[in-house]
C-alpha positions as CSV (number, residue, x, y, z in Angstrom):
1,X,67.8,-6.7,41.1
2,X,71.5,-6.3,41.5
3,X,74.0,-3.5,41.4
4,X,77.7,-3.0,41.4
5,X,79.6,0.3,41.7
6,X,82.3,0.1,39.2
7,X,84.2,2.9,40.7
8,X,83.3,6.0,42.5
9,X,85.1,9.4,43.2
10,X,86.4,12.6,41.7
11,X,88.2,10.6,39.0
12,X,85.2,8.7,37.7
13,X,81.9,7.4,38.5
14,X,79.8,4.5,37.0
15,X,77.2,2.0,38.5
16,X,75.8,-1.0,36.9
17,X,72.2,-1.9,37.7
18,X,70.6,-5.1,36.4
19,X,67.3,-6.9,36.6
20,X,66.6,-9.9,34.4
21,X,67.7,-9.1,30.9
22,X,67.8,-5.3,31.4
23,X,71.2,-3.7,32.5
24,X,71.8,0.1,32.8
25,X,74.8,2.1,33.6
26,X,74.2,5.1,36.0
27,X,76.8,7.5,34.6
28,X,79.9,6.6,32.6
29,X,82.6,8.7,34.1
30,X,85.7,6.6,33.1
31,X,87.0,6.2,29.5
32,X,85.0,3.6,27.4
33,X,88.0,1.2,27.6
34,X,88.1,1.5,31.4
35,X,84.5,0.8,31.8
36,X,84.7,-2.3,29.7
37,X,87.6,-3.5,31.8
38,X,85.8,-3.0,34.9
39,X,82.6,-4.7,33.6
40,X,84.8,-7.6,32.8
41,X,86.2,-7.7,36.3
42,X,82.7,-8.6,37.5
43,X,81.8,-11.0,34.6
44,X,79.8,-8.5,32.6
45,X,80.3,-7.1,29.1
46,X,79.2,-3.8,27.5
47,X,77.2,-6.1,25.2
48,X,75.0,-6.7,28.3
49,X,74.1,-3.1,28.6
50,X,70.7,-1.7,27.6
51,X,71.2,2.0,28.2
52,X,73.2,4.7,30.0
53,X,71.6,7.1,32.4
54,X,73.2,10.4,33.3
55,X,72.8,12.3,36.4
56,X,74.6,15.5,35.3
57,X,77.2,16.8,32.9
58,X,80.4,16.8,35.0
59,X,83.3,15.0,33.3
60,X,83.7,12.4,36.1
61,X,80.2,11.3,35.3
62,X,80.0,11.3,31.5
63,X,83.7,11.0,30.0
64,X,83.0,7.5,28.4
65,X,79.2,7.9,27.7
66,X,79.7,9.2,24.2
67,X,82.1,6.7,23.0
68,X,80.1,3.7,24.5
69,X,76.9,5.1,22.9
70,X,78.6,5.1,19.5
71,X,80.6,1.9,19.8
72,X,77.9,-0.3,21.4
73,X,74.8,1.6,19.9
74,X,73.5,2.6,23.4
75,X,70.8,5.1,24.1
76,X,71.8,8.0,26.4
77,X,69.0,9.0,28.8
78,X,69.3,12.4,30.5
79,X,67.0,15.5,31.1
80,X,67.1,18.3,28.6
81,X,69.3,20.5,30.6
82,X,72.1,17.8,31.0
83,X,71.8,16.9,27.5
84,X,72.4,20.5,26.4
85,X,75.3,21.0,28.9
86,X,76.9,17.8,27.9
87,X,76.7,18.1,24.1
88,X,80.2,19.1,23.5
89,X,81.7,16.4,25.7
90,X,79.4,13.7,24.5
91,X,79.7,14.2,20.8
92,X,77.3,12.4,18.5
93,X,75.2,9.7,20.1
94,X,73.6,6.6,18.9
95,X,70.4,7.6,20.4
96,X,69.5,10.7,22.5
97,X,66.6,10.2,24.8
98,X,65.2,12.9,27.2
99,X,63.3,12.5,30.3
100,X,61.6,15.1,32.7
101,X,63.1,15.5,36.2
102,X,60.4,14.1,38.5
103,X,58.8,12.1,35.7
104,X,59.1,8.3,35.8
105,X,60.0,6.2,32.8
106,X,60.9,2.6,31.9
107,X,64.0,1.0,30.3
108,X,62.7,-2.5,29.6
109,X,62.4,-4.2,32.9
110,X,63.3,-1.3,35.2
111,X,61.1,1.4,36.3
112,X,63.1,4.6,36.8
113,X,62.3,7.7,38.6
114,X,64.7,10.8,38.4
115,X,64.5,13.2,41.3
116,X,66.2,16.6,41.8
117,X,69.3,17.0,43.8
118,X,71.3,20.1,44.7
119,X,74.5,20.4,42.7
120,X,76.2,23.1,40.6
121,X,75.2,21.9,37.2
122,X,72.3,22.5,34.9
123,X,69.7,20.1,36.2
124,X,71.3,17.3,38.3
125,X,69.3,14.3,39.4
126,X,69.5,11.1,41.4
127,X,67.6,8.0,40.5
128,X,65.4,5.4,41.9
129,X,65.3,2.2,40.0
130,X,62.7,-0.5,40.6
131,X,62.1,-4.1,39.3
132,X,58.5,-3.9,40.8
133,X,59.3,-5.6,44.1
134,X,62.6,-3.9,45.2
135,X,64.0,-0.5,44.7
136,X,67.5,1.1,44.6
137,X,68.0,4.9,45.2
138,X,71.3,6.5,44.0
139,X,72.0,9.9,45.5
140,X,75.4,11.4,45.0
141,X,76.8,14.8,44.1
142,X,74.4,16.8,46.3
143,X,75.4,19.6,48.6
144,X,72.5,19.0,51.0
145,X,69.8,16.6,51.9
146,X,66.3,18.0,50.9
147,X,63.0,16.9,52.1
148,X,62.5,15.3,48.7
149,X,65.7,13.3,49.0
150,X,64.8,12.2,52.4
151,X,61.3,11.1,51.3
152,X,62.7,9.3,48.3
153,X,65.5,7.3,50.3
154,X,62.8,6.3,52.8
155,X,60.9,4.2,50.3
156,X,63.9,2.2,49.1
157,X,65.4,-1.1,49.9
158,X,69.1,-0.1,48.9
159,X,70.8,3.3,48.9
160,X,73.9,4.6,47.2
161,X,74.7,7.7,49.2
162,X,77.5,10.3,48.9
163,X,79.9,10.8,51.9
164,X,82.4,13.1,50.1
165,X,84.3,14.9,52.8
166,X,85.4,15.3,56.3
167,X,85.3,19.1,57.3
168,X,88.5,19.0,59.2
169,X,90.4,17.3,56.3
170,X,89.0,19.7,53.8
171,X,90.0,22.6,55.9
172,X,93.6,21.3,56.4
173,X,94.1,20.0,53.0
174,X,95.5,21.4,49.7
175,X,92.3,22.7,48.1
176,X,92.3,26.6,47.6
177,X,89.7,28.5,49.8
178,X,87.3,29.0,46.7
179,X,87.4,25.3,46.0
180,X,86.6,24.4,49.6
181,X,83.7,26.9,49.7
182,X,82.4,25.3,46.6
183,X,82.6,21.8,48.1
184,X,81.0,22.9,51.4
185,X,78.2,24.9,49.6
186,X,74.6,23.7,49.2
187,X,75.4,22.9,45.6
188,X,78.5,21.2,46.2
189,X,79.1,17.8,47.9
190,X,77.8,16.0,50.9
191,X,79.8,16.0,54.2
192,X,80.1,12.7,56.3
193,X,77.9,14.2,59.0
194,X,75.1,15.0,56.7
195,X,75.2,11.5,55.2
196,X,75.2,10.1,58.7
197,X,72.4,12.3,59.9
198,X,70.2,11.0,56.9
199,X,71.0,7.4,57.8
200,X,70.0,8.0,61.4
201,X,66.5,9.0,60.0
202,X,66.1,5.9,58.0
203,X,66.6,3.2,60.7
204,X,63.0,2.3,60.6
205,X,62.7,2.3,56.8
206,X,62.8,-0.8,54.5
207,X,66.5,-0.1,53.9
208,X,68.7,-3.2,54.0
209,X,72.0,-2.1,52.1
210,X,73.9,1.2,52.1
211,X,76.9,1.9,50.0
212,X,78.8,5.0,50.7
213,X,80.1,6.6,47.5
214,X,82.0,9.5,46.0
215,X,84.5,9.7,49.0
216,X,87.2,12.3,48.3
217,X,90.6,10.7,48.2
218,X,92.1,14.1,49.4
219,X,89.4,15.2,52.0
220,X,88.1,11.9,53.5
221,X,89.1,8.4,54.5
222,X,87.0,5.3,54.6
223,X,87.6,4.7,58.3
224,X,86.6,8.3,59.1
225,X,83.4,8.0,57.1
226,X,82.4,4.8,58.7
227,X,83.2,6.0,62.2
228,X,80.9,9.0,61.6
229,X,78.1,6.7,60.5
230,X,78.6,4.3,63.5
231,X,78.5,7.2,65.9
232,X,75.2,8.5,64.6
233,X,73.6,5.0,64.4
234,X,74.8,3.8,67.9
235,X,71.5,4.8,69.6
236,X,69.5,2.9,67.0
237,X,69.4,-0.8,65.8
238,X,69.5,-0.3,61.9
239,X,68.5,-3.2,59.8
240,X,71.0,-2.2,57.1
241,X,74.6,-2.9,56.4
242,X,77.1,-0.3,55.2
243,X,79.8,-0.9,52.5
244,X,82.1,1.7,50.8
245,X,82.7,2.2,47.1
246,X,86.2,2.7,46.0
247,X,87.7,4.7,43.3
248,X,90.2,2.1,41.9
249,X,88.0,-1.0,41.8
250,X,84.5,-2.3,41.6
251,X,82.5,-3.3,44.6
252,X,81.0,-6.7,45.0
253,X,77.7,-7.4,43.2
254,X,75.0,-6.4,45.7
255,X,71.5,-8.1,45.5
256,X,68.7,-5.9,46.5
């Protein structure tokens, strides 16, 4: 199983996960044209995609989903709450498929388990994807780390984890106070310190690869986020490596 974060941040989010002949997109938050361009940068094509899976209905996660569904005849998988909340933005779909949060399903060669996260949307989820031998956990857009998220991440070999903001940069930045409060809330986004604390609890898990994602370009910096992780992990000897996803370009293709 391999994955590539095509881009991650407040301007758009999209991740490719592939195993054998099965390839899925987790979210499609860029324009359809831009997603096709980014797939091309890593030697992939929209014709390779089997389905699109949606975590929630915010525009930076769904803006290209409808057009790709229509153009490439792709099914869109989401829970009922997300489908209802996203209907106006998505438009007509080639195929609308619903799953239940917490209930596993399959997309060809991939077993997928959606789990509940904490965000200010109808029914937000993260995903665990498995090819039967290795598993990837994707957990972004959550205002807190719950016991369920902790237990879910502990079982996985690779983890895409939000590290959205540094509290000092957020407080000193241009966001109005109500927006800052929304970001910091338990249904907002994850601070570097919360992401680091989770990683510190996973040093004895089977985890081998971590990619920090959804970093705010306004309220965070890659070096600040990495320094926070390193400080938390210094007393441990983690068996995983840490990379950072960018907004402007795809990551390398990671093998789980």
